[in-house]
Every structure is written in structure tokens, then in C-alpha cells.
N, C-alpha and C positions, 0 to 999 in steps of 0.2 A: 547958745550956739558958740562954738569955738571959732574965733577969727584967725586969720593967717599968722598973726604975730602973738596970739595968746598961747600960753603953754597948755598942753594936755597934761593934767595932773593925775598921776596914777598912783594908787596906794598899793604897796607891796609889803609882805610880812618878812621882815629881816630879823634874824638870819634863818634861812631854811636851806641847809646844805644842798648844793647842786641846783636848787631852783631859784634862790634869791639870796645872794650874799653881797654885803656892802658895808660901808662905814656910814653911820647915822649921826648927824649933827644934833645938838641939843634941841634945836627947833623942829626936829623930825625930818629934815631934808636928808635925802639919801645921796651919797657921793660914792664914786668908784664902784658902781654896781656891776655885778656880773651874774650870770645864770640864766636859766630859761625864761623866768618871768620878766626881768628887766630887758632881756633881748626881745621878747615878744612886745613889750611896751614900746621899745625903740622902733621896732618895725611898724607898729600901728601909727605912731607919731610921724614917722618918715612918709608913710603912705598918705597920711592926711596933710602933709606939708606943714606941720606945726612943731614947735619946740616941745621937748619932753621935760617934765618935772616929776621926779619920783619922791614920794614921801612914805614914811614908816606908817603902816596900817596893820596893827596886830590882828591876827586872824579873828579872834572873838569879837572885836569891834567892827569888823567889816560887815557882819551880818546882823548887827543890832539895828533897831529902828532909829530913825532920826537923820538929821543932816550930816554930811560928811565933808571933810576938807579936801576931797579929791573928786575928780570927774568920774573915774571908773577904778575898780580894783581888779588886779590880776592875782588871784589866789588859787593855790592848789586845793582841791577838795576831793576826798576819797569817799566812796559810798561805803557806809558802815551799816550793819543791821538796823541800828536806830534811825539813821537818816533814810534808809530805804522805806520805812513806814510812812 
């Protein structure tokens, strides 16, 4: 459970032009983020009254099994013929 002072850690795939653009530090922390996905993450954190922490989450790693260093990922996903099956 996220407490009032705990950050909501959101994974985003940087760079995705128009959707998620930013500078990423060597530790994966995202700074100066802009685009739909970071804006959506900020709106969710604001609504939950928690701080937001964005980290780099490459698309392929978001959907692989196992523990993740983020609470939730906001990633664009398009339906392709292969995914539709």
C-alpha cells in the first residue's frame, strides 16, 4: 500500500516521441519528462495525493515475468494481428 509520503513509482518507456520524452539518469531515474504518459502518471499521483517517481522501463521488460522496480507502468500498446490472437 502506498502511504501519503511514499512515491508512486511509474515505469515509462523513454523515448517515445510524443508519448514519453525525457532525460534519463544513469540510475534509470527520469527527469524533465513530458508527453502523454508522464502527464497521465502525474495526474494519477496528484489524485492519490502522493509524490511521483518516474523510472525508465523499456517496453520489452514491462511485460516480462518477475518483480519490477516500479509500482505500475504506463506504456502505449497497439493491437497487432499477433497480439490479437
